[in-house]
N, C-alpha and C positions, 0 to 999 in steps of 0.2 A: 603506628598503630594508637586509635582512640580510643581516653578510655574514658569515666564518669569526672575524671579527675584532671585530664592534661588534652591539649588539642595534640592531632598528629604533625609530621615533618613539615605537612604545607598549610599548617593552621585553622584546619578544620575539627571540631567538634561533631560527629558522624556526620550530617548533610551540611552543617552550620559553621560559619566561617570564612575560614581564606584571603585574599586579598583579589579585590577587583576594583585595578588601577586605573584612569588613565596614564601615561606617560610619563607625564613630570612630575609624577607623584613615587614613581618607582624607586626614582634615585633616594628618597629621603625618608621614606619606610626602611627600605635598606637598611641605609645606614643607623634608623635607631633601632632595628630587630637587632643587626651585628654589635651595638654597644649594650646593649640588656642583656645579650645573650654574654656576654663576657662579664659585666658587672655582679649580676646573678649568682655568682660561682665567686667570686670576690670576696673571699673573708673582711676584709680593710671597708669595703665598698659597703656591706649589710652592716656592719660594724657600727659606721658613723649614720645610717639610716635606722639601728632601734635603738641608738643613743639617744638622737631626738625623738625617736618617740617617747621615749622616758623621761628625757629630760624637758622637752619644750612643749610634746601634745601632752605630756600628763598619764602616759599609760600602765599601768592597764583600766580601763575604765570599767568600772562596778558593774555587775550584776546584782539587779533589786528587787526585789522579793515585794510585786506592789500588790501585798493585805488588802489593804481598804477596797478595790478594785475587785480584787479575788471574790473578796465575801460579797459584797454586791451581786457579782454574777452569777456565783457559785460552780458546785466546777473545780475544774483544775484550775491549780497553781500556777500565777501567769507572774515570769520573770520579765525584765527591763535591760536589757544590754545597752546600757547610758552611756551608749557615743555622744551623745548630746553635750554630756559633762568634756566632751574634747576641747583642748586648741580652736578655737574660729567656731565651734560649736554644732561641728557636725562628722560625720566619716571622713568627709574630703580629705581632709588635711591628713590622712595615714595614705592616701597615695600621691597627692600631691605633693609631698616630701621627697619619696622615691621620684617621683619625675623629673625634679628641680636638680637633686644630686646627679641626677642621669644625665642631666642639660650640661651642667656644670661640666661633669666628668669627660661630653666629650666636647668640650669649649666652645659652648654655644654662648652668647650673651643676651637673650632672648627669649622666653618660650610665650606660647599663644595657645588661646585655648577660647572653647565657648562656654556659656552658663545658663541655665535655667531659672531655680531659685536664686541662684547668686552662690550658693555655696561652694561650691566648686571654685568660681571665681575667686571669692573672699580668700577661698583655700593656698588658690596658686600665686594670690596676690602676695597672700603671707609669705609663703613659703620664698617666693623671689624675691623679697625685701631681707628675710631673714641671710638668704646664703649670694644673695648682690649680685640678682640679673633683672632683664627688665621683663615688662609684664606687660603684655595686652589681651584684651578680656572681649569677645564678641557677644554680646546681649541683646536677644529680640525685645524691639520697642514694647512690646504687650510687658512684659515680664521686669520692663525697665521701672513701668510705672507701678506694678506692683509688688515690685519687691526693691523699693527705694531705699534702706537702709541699709542692705548689701552693697545696693549702687556706692554710698557712701563711703562706705565701709573698704571698696576696692580703690577709689580714689584716694583715700586716706593713708592708704599702705603703697601709694605710688602706683597702681596700675591704671592705664588708659583702656576708658569702655568705651568701646566702637556698637552705639547703640544701632539694629539691622532691622529696615522698615521695612526689607523685601518681604515675598511670599507670605505667610500666616505669622509674620513678626515673630516666631516662639522659638523653640530651642532647636529646633529640626534648623531652621534658616539661621541662627545663629552657629551650629556648625557650618554648613556648608560656607558659609564667610569667612568663619575660621579658619577653614582648610585652605580657601582658595587664596586665602592672603601668605596663607603659611606656602605653597606652592612658586608664590610670585618670592620669595626670602629665606631659603633652608637655609641657608649656606651657616646664617649667624644665628638664627631660628629653631625652636625644636615644637615641634605641636606636644602638649599636654594633656590630652582628653579627658573628659570627664568622669569617666564610664568604661563599662567592660565591655564596650563594644568598638566599632571600626576596623579596618584590616590589620592581621594579623602581627605585630604582635599585641598591638594593646590589649584587647580581652583578656589573654595569659598576664601580660604585665601588667595593667590597674587589678585582675584579681589576685594577683600576686601579693601586693603592696597590702592591699584590702585582708588576705586570711588572718592577719591576727587577731580579727574582730573573733572570727569561727575559732581559732585557739585558745584563745584567753577566755571565751564564754564556756569551750568542752571545760577545762581545767575547773573554771569556777563552778560549773552548774555540777562536779564529781567531788569538789572539797562540800556544796553545800548540801547536797540531796545524796551523793554515794550513788549516782548513777546519770545518766544519760536521759536527756530531754523525751516525752512523748510526743513533744512538735515544735518546729523552728519555723515561725510567722517573718516574714518583711516583706515591705515594699518593693514594684518593681517599677520600674522607670527603663533604663538603660540595667538596670539590676547589678549596680557597683557595690553599695549594701548587702543586699541580699547573697551575692556571689560570696561576700566576706563572710559571712555568719555562716552558711550554707558547705563552706569549705572542707572545717573539719569533719563533718558527718556524714560527707556522701557514701563512706562505704559504711553505714552502720544502717542497714536497714531495716531498723526498727523504729527508727528515727522519721516522721511522717515531717515533710518539708512543703510547706505552703509558698510562693508567690502571689503579692496580691497586686493585680492592677488597676488603672485606674477606668472605673465606668462610667466618672464623669456624670453628663442628663440622663444618662441612659444608653446603653448599646443598639437602641434599636437603627437609630442613622448615622453616616460618617459626617465627622464633626462634633460628634457628641461626647467621644469618650477617646479615650486611647489606649484599650485593650487588644492590642498588638498578639499576646499570647494566644486570646480568645476565642480571634477572630480577622486576622492575619494570617498571609497565606507565605509561603517563599518566597523571597526577592532581592534584590541587592539594594542597598542602600547606604552611602560613607564607607564603601571601600570591603564591606561584609558580605555577604550569602546567611538571611534568617530569617526570623518572619517579620512581616512589614505590611502594615492596612494600607491598602494602594488598589487602585483602580483596576480595569480590567488592559489597560495602556501601559501599566506599573508602575505609576504617576503616584507617589506618597498621599494619601487623606489627606486634609485636615483633621487636625487632634487636638481634643477638650480635655481639660482636667484642673481643678481647684485648687492643683499642688503644680507649680511652675518647673517642679526637679521632672516633675513626670510624661511632662505631655511632648510625648517623642514617637513618632508613627513605627520606631523599631523597637528590638529588644538585641540582648546581648548574644551571640550564637551558643554561649554556653548552656544559656537557660533554654533556649529553642532544643538541645541536645537533651536535657533533664526530663523537657516533657516528651520528646518523643517516646524516650523509654520508661518513661513512668518512674523514674526518681523521683520526682517533683510534680507539684499540682500546683496550677494557675488558676487562679481564682477573681472575684471582682470586690470593689466595695464604690459607691457610689459618692458623689460630691457631700449627700446630706448626710450620708451614712459617718462619712468624714467624718464630718463636721459632729455629729456626733461621738464619734469616741473623741474628738479635741476636746470637747467639753467636761466629758466624762473622765480625763487623766488629769484634767488642770482641777477639778471640783473632787476626787477622791486622793489623788497623792500629791498635791501641791506642782504639780508638773508640768509644763506648757510645750507640748508636743510639736515638732514639725508637723504639717498640713500633709508633706510627704510620709515621715512615719505612722502618721494617725491612718491611713491606709490600711497598714498591716495591723494596727492597734481595733478595729473595724472589723477586721475579718478573728482575732483572736477573742473580740465579746463577745461571736456568736457559735465560734468553737467551744470557748470555757463550757459554757453549761452542757454542751453535750457529755464532756469527760468525765470520770470520774475524782473525787479527792484526791486519790491516790497520784496523779496523772500530773504533769508538768509541762509547762508554754514557756516556752523562750521567744517574745517579742526584740527584735532589733531596731531601736527607738534611735534611728538613725541622724536626729539633729532636732535642735530645739525650736522654738515655736517665735523667737522673739522676731523674727522677719516678717512672721503672718499676724501681728495681733494687729494691727490697723485694718487689715484685708479681713476679718475674722468682725471686727467689732462692726465695722462695716454689712455685712454679710447677716449679721447675728441683728442687728437692728442696738447695737449698745452705743452708737454715736449720730 
């Protein structure tokens, strides 16, 4: 039975999810599914994972009231869930530690993955170094150029970075490349996917590891405000940071939920945006059925976002289900709106956010003034913007 919070036995959230696999990937995916089903119910595995979150990542991450931004905008109070303060600078470390622990439990010697903005790659390389596994990261050539600091970090941490020159040379193509390499060497390697996407069990597994964000945010806002928030806002590419926050509030109907995807240069033309929830249609990509930006033949469109971590033509299947049943609303922010939000948070709060997170901030800046001073918004600040400063400086004419 499908619910808001869990997939059914076939891995579907409503009409979305499942496993759509070529024969050569059926065995490695089944192996991961069986291993995770056992590990998630093992108190020793969970205890080791939670100890690393506390002592290595530095959890819980703070929930911070952005007082100056709130005062400037008027209306609702804006809280930021500070995932940017985690070790490695983003939410990605929450699930990569779980994935590498699982790979080690399975007796694997290596983890392999894709990355867009590089935050998943850095976090996976970090977890692999900590736990003694090899790491291979596939990254689109365009993103390598945009995110050079993260490429250096991955290499310093001992990872092999594989440039992907095929297709659009961005996140979708990096996923294709990494899946292909894994299929050729799954005996000693585990694929450690970077979001709530892919064939079952990956959307549920990554969601489970990221759910710490929502559990903490719920407890923190109750302590600070003695109430649940009016609204939650998070950026959505594949959707891991958003699902991490949303997961603890799905059964609270009075809490509005907003996912913000990239409108890029505008929604009028394929290739100018990555708004799969807004303009996508049902299709299959990377082993899952979900909403996909695609042509009439079912081929994914080229996509664009100022944020390398959001330029993906699909979306996690649980997000697609939440949209179908009306539990979450999915909106967009353009590149220009995102840059405005980025600079606003720098100026008002002394926080340099990731460009990905700035999509959520952009919508919060629209929503807050329409609400009252009694309302409360929680924004997932999914990462810090150190990786983006050279690119932003160039865009803003600072260099």
